Structure formats: structure tokens, C-alpha cells
N, C-alpha and C positions, 0 to 999 in steps of 0.2 A: 504494500500500500504506500509505503514511503517513496519508493521509486516512481510509482504512478503519479503521486502528488507532485514530486519534484519535476517530472516531465511535463505535467499539466501547466505548471507555472512558467515553463519555457515557451509555451505556445504564444503566438501573436495575440494581441488583445481581441481581434475580431473572432478568432477561434474560441477563446475563452467565453466570449459573450453568448455563445450558443448555450452555455450552461448558467447564464446569469439568472438572478432572481427575477421572477415575473411579478408584475403588480398584483397585490393582494395574496401573494404566496409567502410562506415562511421558509421554504427551501431555496437556497442559492447554490452556486456551483460547487461549493465545498461539500455540502451534503449529497449532492447528486453524484459527484466523483467518488465519494466514500461509499455510497450505496452500491454503485456499479462495481467497484472493486471488491466490496464485501460479498456481493452476490456471486461474482466469479470465484472468489476464494471459497465460499461455502459450497459451491457446486463441485469444485475440485476436491475439497475435503471429503465430501460425501462419496465421491468415486473411490478415494483411497480407503475410506471406511468399509465400503462394500467389498473391495478387493481383499482387505485384511480379514474380514469376517469369513469370506469364502475360503481363504487359506487356513484359517483357524479350524473351520468346520472340516475341511479335508484332513487336516492333521489329527483331528479328534475322531475321524471316521463317522461324522454326522452329515446327514443330508443338508446342504446349505439352504435349501428351500424351507426348512423347518425353523431356521434361526430367526427370521424377521418376527414371527409371532412370539417366539420365546423371548426375544429382546424388545418386544413391543415396538418394532419398527414398522412404519407404514409402507416403506419401499420394499418390493419383492426382489430377491436376488436372481 
């Protein structure tokens, strides 16, 4: 996130204005940039989590399809 933020502030003002605060809105480009970066991070973290769960299940000799309900996960493997 730090690198994304640093890169953002290197953009020309015209490019940054695409993320500027709109009238009557409480979000400005800082929150928008953070949210987009966080969403990307969360998606990648989820992929890693699913990968690890599958490998753990395989090592334990458990069907990975049974783990989401056991772990109360909404995503199916």
C-alpha cells in the first residue's frame, strides 16, 4: 500500500483529480486509493488462504471440500 500511495503522488495533478473528492461526498482520493489497494490485497490474501487450506487438508488426508463448512467459510474450495 505504501508503494501504491507513493506512486499515486507522483502522478500529474490532472490524473490525481480523477480521484478527487466530489461535492457532497466524504471520500476523497486518499480513501479511494486505500480502498482499491485494500480490496486487491484482500483478494490476494484470500487466494493464499484457500491455497494453504487445500495443502493442509491434503497433508491431513481430509477432503478439502469439507473444510469450508468446518471452518465456517463461505467460499467453497
